[in-house]
N, C-alpha and C positions, 0 to 999 in steps of 0.2 A: 671852294673845296667841298667835296661831298661829306656827308655825315660819317660815312664809313671811314674816310681818311682822317677826319677829325678825331674819331673815337679810337685813338691808339695810345698806348702807354708812352710811346716816343714823343708824340705831340704834347702829352701832359707833362713829360719831363722838361720840355722846353718851357712850358708855362710855370712849372714849379721853380725852375732855376730863376726865372724873372721875378716871380713873387718873393722868393727867398732873398734875392738881392735887395729888393725894395724893403722887405721886412728888416734886414740887417741895417740898411741905411737909416730908416726911421728910428730904430733902436739906438744906433750910434749917435744920432743927432738929438736924442732925448725927446723926440716928438710924441712917442707912444711906447707902451710896453706890450709884451705879449698878452697880458691879461686885459689890456684895453683894446685888443683886436689885432695886434701885430702878427699873430700866428694863425689866425682863423682861416684866411684864404689859403694859406700854405697847407693847412691840415685838410681842408676839403679837397684840394687838388691831389695831395698825397694819397688820400683814401681812394679816390676814383682811380688814380694811376695804379695803385697797388692792386686793386680789385681787377682791373683790366689785365694787368701783367700776370697775376696769379691764376685768375679764372677767366681766360679770354672767351670761352664759349658759354659762360653762365651769366645770366642776369641776376644780380644780387637781390633784386626786388622779389624774385620768385625762388630764391635759394632755399628757403625753409622747406619747400615742397619738392625740391630737386632730388631725384633718386641717388645722385652721387654726392650729396651734401655731407660734409663732416658733421656728424650729429651724435649727441650723447645717447646712451642706451635708453634713458628715461624719456627723452624727447622723441626718439624713434618709436618707442612703445606707445606713447601718447598719439603720435601721428598715425601709426598703423591701426591702432584700436579705433581711432576716430573715423578713419576711412571705412573700416570693417563694419562699424555700427551705423554708417550712413550719416554721420554728423556732417553738417554743412562745413565747407572748406574754411569759411571765415571763423567759425567756432573753433576749429582745430588750430588755426593760426593764432588765436588769442592767447594760447598758453605756450607758444613757441617764440623764442627771441633769437635774434642774430647777435652774436658776441664777437667783438674783435679781440683776439687773444693778446695782441700787442695793443696797449692803449694808444689811441690815435695820436694824441699830442706827443707822446714820447717817441712814437714811430717817426713823426714829422721831424722832431728835433734830431733824431738819429740820421735820417735821410739828409737833412740840412747840414749836419756836421760832415757827412760824406761829401756833399757838394763843396763845402768850405775846404775840405782836405784835397780837393782836386780829383776825386774819383770820377771815372767816366760813366756814361749811362749804363753800359753793360754790367759794370761792377755793382752799381746801385740796384739794377734789376735782379742780378743774382742774389743779392742780400734780401730783396723783397720776396722773391720766389721761395727762398729758404725759410724766411721768418714770418711772413704775413699769413695769417690764418683767420678765417671767419668760420665760426662753428654755430650749430643750432643747439640751443639749450632750452630747458623748460624755464618758466618764470622763476621758480624756486631756485634752480641751479644758478641762474643769473644773479639773483639777490645774494646767494651765498658767495659767489665768486667776487662780486663787487665789495662785499664786506671785508674780504681778505685783502684785496689789492685791486684798485681801479685805475691807478694813475702811473705806475712805474712798470718798466719792462722787467719781467720776472720769468725765468725759464721754467719754473714749476707752478705757474699760475693755475694750470688746469688740474693739478693734483687733487685727487679725491672725487673727480667727476669721471665716471666710466664712459668712455667713448666707444662708439661702434666702429668697426673696421671699415675703412673706405679706401680700398686699393686702387680704384679707378682714377682718383683725382691726382 
């Protein structure tokens, strides 16, 4: 199978379902807990799958510098001023962070619950496309956000951070 065919949210959903089933089995048998590693592979697969489903044409490794990235006003100002001043790209990037608005572990547990409830792939992808967000923030904004809530799904998690409009995404 070619890399292009492997790199699809649908293939990742198949992998997620298999790993989720294995995770559930080892938890049921008492062989391991989520904190001992039961959830980690599922979380990694869910993150990749969600990124490919939500942003199919964008590589997250370069998302900080992407013109269509969802970005805070402060991060945008930092990035644009850095460009304008001739600052090297790696120096601009040092003050920018990618933030998953949905905490990854909680997102994984939610997707897993949808699998357990018998939801089909399209229902799960609809939820992902609606709720999964990666935003570009400054280091300071990321610290403030993490102080408030780092581990639970919270609809107002981004309150207080001014975001720049991104109509193209």
